[in-house]
C-alpha positions in Angstrom: 19.7 -27.0 -21.2 21.4 -28.8 -18.6 25.6 -29.4 -18.9 28.1 -31.7 -16.8 30.0 -28.7 -14.8 32.7 -31.2 -14.5 33.1 -31.7 -18.7 37.4 -31.4 -19.3 38.6 -28.0 -20.5 42.0 -29.5 -21.5 43.3 -28.4 -24.8 40.6 -25.6 -25.6 42.0 -22.0 -26.6 40.7 -19.4 -23.5 37.9 -17.3 -24.2 37.8 -13.7 -24.6 37.6 -11.8 -22.0 34.3 -11.0 -20.4 33.0 -7.0 -20.5 30.5 -6.6 -17.7 28.2 -4.8 -20.3 28.9 -6.1 -24.0 26.3 -8.9 -24.6 27.8 -11.7 -26.2 27.3 -11.6 -29.7 30.9 -10.8 -31.2 32.4 -14.1 -33.0 33.9 -16.3 -31.0 32.5 -15.4 -27.6 31.8 -18.5 -25.6 31.6 -16.9 -21.8 30.9 -20.2 -20.4 27.7 -22.6 -20.3 24.2 -22.6 -18.6 23.8 -25.3 -15.5 20.3 -26.5 -14.1 18.5 -24.8 -17.2 17.5 -21.4 -16.3 17.1 -21.7 -12.1 20.1 -19.8 -11.2 21.1 -18.2 -14.1 24.7 -19.7 -13.0 27.4 -19.7 -15.5 30.2 -22.1 -15.1 33.3 -20.8 -17.3 34.5 -22.5 -20.1 38.0 -21.7 -18.5 36.7 -24.0 -15.3 37.4 -21.0 -13.2 35.5 -20.0 -10.9 32.0 -18.3 -11.3 31.9 -15.2 -9.9 28.8 -13.4 -8.2 27.5 -9.9 -9.4 28.8 -8.0 -6.4 32.7 -9.7 -7.3 32.5 -8.8 -11.4 31.6 -5.2 -9.8 34.1 -4.7 -7.3 36.7 -1.9 -8.7 34.5 -1.1 -11.3 32.9 2.5 -11.9 29.1 1.8 -12.0 27.1 2.7 -15.0 25.4 6.2 -14.6 22.3 6.5 -13.7 19.5 9.4 -13.7 19.8 11.5 -10.7 16.0 12.1 -10.7 15.7 8.6 -9.2 14.2 8.1 -6.1 16.3 6.9 -3.6 13.9 4.1 -2.4 14.0 3.0 -6.0 15.5 -0.7 -6.4 14.6 -1.4 -9.9 13.8 1.0 -12.6 12.4 0.4 -16.5 12.4 3.2 -18.5 10.2 2.7 -21.8 11.0 -0.8 -21.8 9.9 -3.1 -24.8 10.5 -6.3 -26.4 9.2 -7.0 -29.9 8.3 -10.6 -31.2 8.5 -9.7 -35.5 5.8 -7.1 -35.4 4.2 -7.6 -32.6 5.1 -5.7 -29.4 4.8 -8.8 -26.4 6.2 -5.6 -23.9 5.2 -2.0 -24.9 6.6 0.9 -23.7 6.6 -0.5 -19.9 7.2 2.3 -17.2 7.9 0.7 -13.8 9.4 1.7 -10.3 9.8 -1.1 -7.7 11.0 0.2 -4.0 13.9 -1.3 -2.3 12.5 -4.4 -0.5 8.9 -4.2 -1.4 7.2 -7.1 -2.8 5.5 -6.1 -5.9 3.0 -8.5 -8.4 2.9 -7.7 -12.0 -1.0 -9.7 -12.6 -2.7 -10.0 -15.8 -3.6 -13.0 -18.3 -1.9 -15.6 -20.3 0.2 -13.8 -22.9 -0.1 -10.2 -21.3 3.6 -9.7 -21.3 4.7 -10.0 -17.7 6.9 -12.9 -18.3 8.3 -11.6 -20.7 9.1 -8.6 -18.4 10.5 -10.7 -16.0 13.0 -12.6 -18.0 14.5 -8.9 -19.7 15.1 -8.2 -16.1 16.4 -11.6 -15.7 18.5 -10.6 -19.1 16.7 -14.1 -20.3 14.9 -11.7 -23.1 16.6 -8.4 -25.1 15.6 -4.8 -24.6 14.0 -4.0 -27.6 13.9 -0.1 -26.4 14.2 1.6 -23.1 16.1 0.9 -20.3 16.4 -1.4 -17.0 18.7 0.0 -14.0 18.8 -1.7 -10.7 20.3 0.1 -7.7 23.1 2.5 -9.6 23.8 -0.3 -12.0 22.1 -0.3 -15.6 21.3 -3.8 -16.7 20.2 -3.5 -20.2 19.9 -0.6 -22.7 18.8 -0.2 -25.6 19.8 2.6 -26.7 23.5 1.8 -26.5 23.0 -1.8 -27.1 24.6 -2.8 -23.9 23.5 -5.4 -21.4 24.7 -7.1 -18.5 25.1 -10.9 -18.6 22.5 -12.3 -17.0 25.2 -14.3 -14.2 26.5 -10.8 -13.4 22.9 -9.7 -12.3 22.6 -11.3 -8.7 19.1 -12.0 -9.9 17.7 -15.0 -8.6 14.6 -17.0 -10.3 11.5 -19.2 -9.2 10.4 -20.5 -11.9 6.7 -22.2 -12.1 8.9 -26.0 -12.3 10.8 -25.7 -8.9 13.7 -27.8 -11.3 15.0 -29.7 -7.6 17.6 -31.9 -8.4 16.3 -35.8 -7.6 19.9 -37.3 -7.2 20.7 -34.7 -4.4 19.8 -33.9 -0.9 17.7 -31.4 0.1 20.7 -29.4 1.8 23.2 -30.0 -1.5 20.1 -28.8 -3.7 20.1 -25.5 -1.7 24.2 -25.5 -1.9 24.8 -25.8 -5.7 24.8 -22.1 -6.4 27.5 -21.6 -3.6 28.8 -24.3 -5.2 29.4 -23.0 -8.5 30.4 -19.9 -6.9 33.4 -21.7 -5.3 32.3 -20.2 -1.5 34.2 -21.9 1.0 32.9 -25.1 2.1 32.4 -24.0 6.4 30.5 -20.8 4.8 28.9 -22.8 2.7 27.2 -25.2 5.1 26.6 -21.8 7.5 24.1 -19.9 4.8 22.9 -22.9 4.1 21.9 -24.3 7.9 20.4 -20.5 7.8 18.4 -20.3 4.9 17.1 -23.9 5.9 15.7 -22.7 9.3 14.2 -19.9 7.4 12.4 -21.8 5.1 11.1 -24.4 7.7 12.8 -27.2 5.5 16.4 -27.5 8.3 14.4 -31.0 9.4 14.8 -32.8 5.9 18.1 -31.1 4.8 19.4 -35.2 4.9 16.5 -36.0 3.1 16.4 -37.3 -0.7 14.5 -34.4 -3.0 12.9 -37.4 -4.2 11.2 -38.0 -0.6 9.2 -33.6 -0.8 5.6 -33.4 -1.9 5.2 -30.1 -3.6 5.0 -27.5 -0.6 8.4 -28.6 0.5 9.5 -28.8 -3.0 8.6 -24.9 -3.6 10.4 -24.1 0.0 13.5 -25.9 -1.0 13.3 -23.7 -4.6 13.1 -20.8 -2.4 16.1 -21.5 -0.2 18.0 -21.6 -3.2 17.4 -18.6 -4.7 17.9 -17.1 -1.4 21.2 -18.9 -0.1 23.3 -16.8 -2.4 22.0 -13.3 -1.0 20.6 -11.7 -4.7 19.9 -8.4 -5.3 16.4 -8.9 -6.5 14.7 -12.4 -6.5 12.0 -12.8 -9.9 9.0 -15.1 -8.8 7.4 -16.7 -12.0 4.3 -18.5 -11.3 5.6 -20.4 -8.7 2.8 -21.4 -6.7 0.5 -22.3 -9.6 1.5 -26.0 -9.2 0.3 -26.1 -5.9 -3.2 -27.2 -4.4 -5.6 -24.5 -2.6 -4.5 -25.2 0.6 -0.5 -25.4 0.3 -0.9 -22.0 -2.4 -2.7 -20.4 0.7 0.4 -21.6 3.2 3.0 -20.8 0.7 1.6 -17.3 0.4 2.3 -16.4 4.1 5.4 -17.8 3.7 6.4 -15.5 0.7 5.5 -12.6 3.0 7.6 -13.5 6.1 10.7 -14.1 4.2 10.6 -11.0 2.4 10.1 -9.1 6.3 12.6 -11.1 7.6 15.0 -11.2 5.1 14.5 -8.1 3.0 14.9 -8.6 -0.4 13.2 -6.7 -2.8 10.5 -9.4 -5.0 8.8 -9.1 -8.3 6.1 -11.8 -8.3 4.7 -12.6 -11.5 1.0 -14.5 -11.4 -2.5 -14.5 -13.5 -4.0 -15.2 -9.9 -5.8 -12.3 -8.1 -5.5 -13.5 -4.7 -2.1 -14.3 -5.2 -0.8 -10.6 -6.1 -3.2 -9.1 -3.7 -2.4 -11.1 -0.4 1.6 -11.3 -1.5 2.3 -7.9 -2.9 2.3 -4.8 -1.5 1.8 -3.1 -4.8 0.3 -4.3 -7.8 0.3 -3.8 -11.7 -2.3 -5.1 -13.8 -1.1 -5.6 -17.4 -2.9 -6.2 -20.9 -1.8 -6.5 -24.4 1.8 -5.8 -23.6 1.1 -2.5 -21.3 0.7 -1.8 -17.3 -3.1 -0.5 -17.5 -2.6 0.6 -13.7 -0.4 0.3 -10.5 -1.6 0.5 -7.0 -2.1 -1.5 -3.7 -4.6 -4.3 -4.0 -7.1 -1.5 -2.1 -6.4 1.4 -4.5 -7.1 -1.0 -7.5 -9.7 -2.7 -6.4 -11.9 0.5 -5.1 -10.5 2.4 -7.7 -10.0 1.2 -11.3 -8.8 3.7 -14.1 -9.7 1.5 -16.7 -12.4 -0.4 -18.0 -10.0 -3.6 -18.6 -8.6 -3.5 -14.9 -12.7 -2.5 -13.6 -13.7 -5.6 -15.5 -10.3 -7.7 -14.5 -10.5 -7.5 -10.8 -13.5 -9.4 -9.1 -16.7 -8.9 -9.8 -19.1 -6.3 -10.9 -22.8 -5.3 -11.4 -23.5 -2.4 -13.6 -27.0 -0.7 -14.5 -27.3 2.1 -17.2 -28.8 5.3 -16.6 -29.1 9.0 -17.4 -27.1 11.5 -15.4 -28.2 14.2 -13.8 -25.6 17.1 -12.6 -26.4 20.0 -10.1 -24.1 22.1 -9.5 -21.7 19.9 -7.1 -22.8 16.6 -7.3 -24.8 14.0 -9.6 -27.8 11.8 -9.7 -28.6 8.8 -12.1 -32.1 8.0 -12.9 -32.2 4.3 -13.9 -35.1 2.5 -15.7 -38.3 1.0 -14.2 -38.5 -3.1 -14.0 -41.7 -4.9 -14.0 -43.7 -2.2 -12.7 -40.8 -1.0 -10.6 -40.6 2.6 -11.2 -36.8 3.4 -11.7 -35.2 4.4 -8.8 -32.1 7.2 -8.6 -28.4 6.9 -7.1 -27.5 9.9 -5.4 -25.1 11.7 -4.6 -22.2 11.0 -7.0 -19.3 13.1 -7.1 -16.3 12.7 -9.2 -14.1 14.5 -11.5 -15.8 15.2 -15.1 -19.3 14.3 -13.8 -20.2 18.0 -14.9 -19.0 17.2 -18.8 -21.7 14.2 -18.6 -24.9 16.0 -17.8 -27.6 14.8 -19.5 -26.0 11.7 -21.1 -26.9 7.8 -20.6 -23.9 6.9 -18.3 -23.4 3.4 -16.9 -22.8 2.7 -12.7 -20.6 -0.4 -11.4 -20.7 -1.5 -8.0 -19.4 -4.7 -6.1 -21.8 -7.1 -5.1 -20.2 -7.4 -1.9 -21.2 -3.5 -1.3 -24.5 -4.0 -1.8 -27.3 -5.2 0.5 -30.7 -7.4 -0.7 -33.2 -6.0 0.4 -37.2 -7.2 -0.4 -39.4 -5.2 -2.9 -40.9 -2.2 -0.9 -44.9 -2.0 -2.3 -44.5 1.7 -2.9 -42.1 3.5 -4.9 -38.1 2.6 -4.4 -36.1 4.6 -1.9 -33.3 6.9 -2.9 -30.2 4.1 -3.6 -32.3 1.3 -4.4 -32.6 -0.6 -7.7 -35.0 -2.8 -8.6 -33.5 -6.2 -10.2 -34.9 -9.5 -10.9 -33.6 -12.6 -10.3 -33.1 -15.0 -13.3 -31.1 -18.1 -11.6 -29.6 -19.1 -8.1 -27.1 -22.0 -7.1 -27.0 -23.5 -4.1 -23.7 -23.3 -2.8 -24.2 -24.7 0.8 -23.2 -22.0 3.5 -24.9 -19.2 0.8 -27.3 -19.0 -2.5 -25.7 -17.6 -5.5 -28.4 -15.7 -7.3 -27.9 -14.3 -11.1 -30.2 -11.5 -11.5 -30.9 -9.0 -14.2 -30.4 -5.6 -13.7 -32.0 -3.2 -16.1 -31.0 -5.7 -19.0 -27.7 -6.3 -17.1 -27.4 -9.7 -15.6 -24.8 -10.5 -12.8 -23.8 -12.5 -9.5 -24.4 -11.9 -6.0 -24.1 -13.6 -3.0 -26.6 -14.0 -0.2 -27.7 -15.7 3.1 -28.9 -19.3 2.4 -32.3 -17.8 5.0 -32.6 -15.2 2.0 -35.5 -17.3 0.5 -35.4 -15.7 -2.5 -36.8 -17.5 -6.3 -36.3 -17.2 -9.7 -38.9 -15.0 -10.7 -38.6 -12.7 -7.5 -38.2 -9.2 -8.0 -35.6 -7.8 -5.2 -34.3 -4.7 -4.2 -30.6 -3.7 -4.1 -29.4 -1.4 -1.3 -26.1 0.6 -3.1 -23.6 3.4 -0.9 -23.2 6.0 -4.0 -19.8 6.5 -2.1 -18.8 2.8 -3.1 -20.3 3.5 -7.1 -18.1 4.3 -10.1 -19.6 6.5 -13.3 -18.2 5.5 -16.2 -19.8 6.7 -19.9 -22.0 4.5 -21.3 
């Protein structure tokens, strides 16, 4: 919804005073009107007075008390946060701590609840259960039914649609949040010049926004979100409209801005590459729940749930029988086309002893496997027999579809490998790179 900031206000009764924590739900409550959709969450008061920043709004007021157990490094904390649509939980009891100055990525498929989580943090969706705290301020608390209004949270958002105004120059687009906050003109100019230099858009300051490429529009949207120095920057699928080359470039730009400015960022995406290259830590969401949180390396190498295991990258798997021998395990594998079944050993990990004699499934990454010719005799330790059932030539390499004991998967091989459909090959596996799951 776009409203004009110049709409006359004469003849109107003054609105009730704003309460920092009350939601605008009482009769006659008219806090103001949104401008420029939701891009900045800026309110222009109906009285024509200045729209204050969150810092100004909180001046002279005691902050809401927070938990004494909170980590001093924690900048944003979600405690048991839920959001329902009817009887369906779009977000289901999320607990999350984001550290000051880090980039945290919420990664998941469409409909998993990641954007709803972002909107609750911004104040664009109510919190049905739990509490959201930023610094020493409670942003929303379902128990007390109190919620800080969006424009008072000092949070910036860059949406998938950049909402660059075509009738303004680049500098005017970036200056708009400051203008709405009645920042003096000289300070406005200084801050706009600084953020345009940081984003590499200073040469285009006086250009019409209609002349910008997609990547340049994205930089303007970032500059506009950063110019009023938000406490938190929310990025909701910000790169999905860009082509591959620009996405790669903008990922580096976001990292650089984070390092130079130290601003805390929450990055929402469905793209694993974006999450892993941009974020310090990643949280994978599914069905409204956080499945796992960790660094990109931790998430990729040590998935803790079947969903995370299957969602992040490609996996090969094979089923066998586990034998426990006191300190380590061995998994015996089935034979394939007359080739004797091999074994994977030593395997270590918690709870493997409880699987002694049970059928288990081994999972490992294709990039952790070496493809070798089938030996003339028995398979060597940690070799698995596989059959090539499909191939794709991709120029610099082949992508083979292979069958491993009834389970199929894909694996890349150099173009000189020379394997053909119907060949039986040996996969050399590193036991340290194998994860064991109950079948």
